[in-house]
Structures are given as structure tokens and as C-alpha cells.
C-alpha positions in Angstrom: -38.4 15.4 -52.5 -37.8 17.5 -49.6 -36.1 14.7 -47.9 -34.0 14.2 -51.5 -33.0 17.8 -51.6 -31.8 18.0 -48.2 -29.7 15.0 -47.9 -28.3 16.2 -51.7 -27.7 19.6 -51.0 -25.6 18.7 -47.4 -23.3 16.3 -49.8 -22.3 18.8 -52.4 -21.6 21.5 -49.8 -20.0 19.0 -47.6 -18.0 17.8 -51.1 -17.0 21.6 -51.5 -15.9 22.2 -48.0 -13.4 18.6 -48.3 -12.3 20.5 -51.6 -11.4 23.4 -50.2 -10.0 22.2 -46.8 -8.3 19.3 -48.3 -8.0 18.4 -51.9 -7.0 21.8 -53.3 -4.8 22.9 -50.8 -2.8 19.6 -51.3 -3.4 18.4 -54.8 -4.0 22.2 -56.8 0.1 22.6 -56.9 1.9 26.0 -57.3 3.6 27.9 -60.0 5.0 31.3 -59.0 5.4 32.4 -62.4 1.5 31.9 -63.3 -0.3 35.0 -63.8 -3.3 33.3 -61.9 -3.0 30.5 -59.3 -3.2 27.2 -60.0 -5.9 27.1 -57.1 -8.3 29.9 -58.0 -10.8 28.3 -60.6 -11.4 25.2 -58.3 -11.5 27.0 -55.1 -13.9 29.4 -57.1 -16.1 26.3 -58.2 -15.7 24.7 -54.7 -17.4 27.9 -53.1 -19.9 27.7 -55.3 -20.9 24.1 -54.7 -20.6 25.2 -51.0 -23.0 28.6 -51.3 -25.6 26.2 -53.9 -25.7 23.0 -51.6 -26.3 24.7 -48.5 -29.2 26.7 -50.2 -30.6 23.2 -51.2 -30.3 21.6 -48.5 -31.9 24.6 -45.9 -34.8 24.8 -48.6 -35.1 21.3 -48.1 -35.0 21.3 -44.2 -37.3 24.1 -44.5 -39.9 22.1 -46.4 -39.5 18.9 -43.9 -40.4 21.1 -41.1 -43.1 22.8 -42.1 -44.6 19.1 -43.1 -43.2 17.7 -40.1 -41.1 15.3 -41.8 -37.7 13.0 -40.2 -35.0 13.9 -42.5 -34.5 9.4 -42.3 -37.4 7.0 -43.6 -37.3 3.3 -43.4 -39.1 2.7 -46.4 -36.6 2.8 -49.1 -37.0 1.9 -52.4 -34.2 -0.6 -53.0 -34.8 -0.9 -56.9 -34.6 2.6 -57.2 -31.6 3.0 -55.4 -30.0 -0.6 -57.2 -31.4 1.5 -60.8 -29.4 4.6 -59.4 -26.1 2.8 -58.8 -25.6 1.6 -62.2 -23.5 4.6 -63.5 -21.3 4.3 -60.9 -20.2 0.8 -62.0 -20.0 1.5 -65.5 -18.2 4.8 -65.0 -15.9 2.5 -62.1 -15.5 -0.7 -65.0 -14.4 2.4 -67.9 -11.7 3.5 -65.2 -10.1 0.2 -64.8 -10.1 -0.7 -68.8 -8.8 3.0 -69.1 -5.9 1.6 -67.2 -5.1 -0.7 -69.6 -5.9 1.4 -73.2 -5.9 4.8 -74.5 -8.3 7.6 -73.3 -8.5 8.7 -77.4 -8.9 4.7 -78.1 -11.9 4.0 -75.4 -13.4 7.3 -74.8 -15.8 7.4 -77.8 -16.9 3.6 -76.9 -17.3 5.0 -73.1 -19.3 7.6 -73.9 -21.5 5.8 -76.6 -22.1 3.2 -74.6 -23.5 5.7 -71.4 -25.7 7.3 -73.9 -27.2 4.1 -75.3 -27.8 2.9 -72.1 -29.4 6.1 -70.9 -31.8 5.6 -74.1 -30.4 7.8 -76.7 -31.2 6.4 -80.5 -30.3 8.9 -82.6 -27.2 7.9 -84.2 -25.8 11.4 -84.9 -26.5 12.5 -81.6 -24.6 9.2 -80.2 -22.3 10.1 -82.6 -21.2 13.7 -82.2 -21.2 13.4 -78.4 -18.9 10.6 -78.1 -16.1 11.3 -81.2 -16.3 15.1 -81.4 -15.0 15.3 -77.5 -12.7 12.8 -77.7 -11.1 14.3 -81.5 -11.0 17.8 -79.4 -8.9 16.2 -76.6 -6.5 14.4 -79.2 -5.9 17.5 -81.3 -5.4 20.0 -78.4 -3.1 17.2 -76.4 -1.2 16.6 -79.6 -1.2 19.2 -81.7 -1.6 22.5 -79.9 0.2 21.7 -77.1 2.6 19.2 -78.6 2.4 16.8 -75.3 1.4 13.6 -77.0 0.2 12.1 -73.6 -3.3 10.8 -75.1 
């Protein structure tokens, strides 16, 4: 596990640094009349990612050095890697479908399908976790914000 801790910590810290250096400055926007600047919360989250990812990477590196392990290995578990990639394919396909269908129509199906694929079989959990967030998003955007974007 120290090897995976090292690489995952490094990836999280690198993504946080990417957010701080490129994404937030270019895409957070600006609002001179806002009480709180729009980049404040994403910057705080990115700093948390950098700090926590660095801690996990350092812990993994220390354990690897103590056990005289290298950061790379030749014996990869290819079936395990393939199994770890299916959620990314599922979400990618869902994003493609959502470019044609509204989120409030497809969201419950997307979330419920993911829960089923992950092994959840309690119908009230699937129904609650898939319908409630989308219903609250609909309520927030249409009735409370009066935008009707969903």
C-alpha cells in the first residue's frame, strides 16, 4: 500500500496545485460587488488538497524508503486496473448522454445505475440516493433561484 499511497498523494497534490495555478485564476470569475470573492472557496479546497496529498505522499515515501521499495513495479495487476477503470467509462458515457438529455431526467438513472453496479441492493437506498439530490437541485434552481436551467 505505500506505493499506492505515494502515487495517489502525489496525484491529489498535483491536481490541487493545477487548480491553484491555472483553473481557479482562469475560470473562477470575478464579482467586484460580492461579499466573498468567487475564488475563495475553491482556493481553500485546493490548498487542502495540496496539503493532504503531500502528507499522504510523504508517508508513503517514508514507508517505501524504510522497506527499501521502489516507486515503480513491473508486476501490474491488469485485471485490477481494468476493474478500477469502469467507473470512469460509466461517468464518461453518462456525460455524453447528458449532452442530449436534461440532468433532472437522467440524473436519477445515472446515480441509481452506479449504485446498482457498485453492489447496492436496498431499494430505499437507491431511490433515496438517486432521486433526492436531483429533486433538491430542481427545487433549488427552478423555484428558489427562479432560473429554470435544469
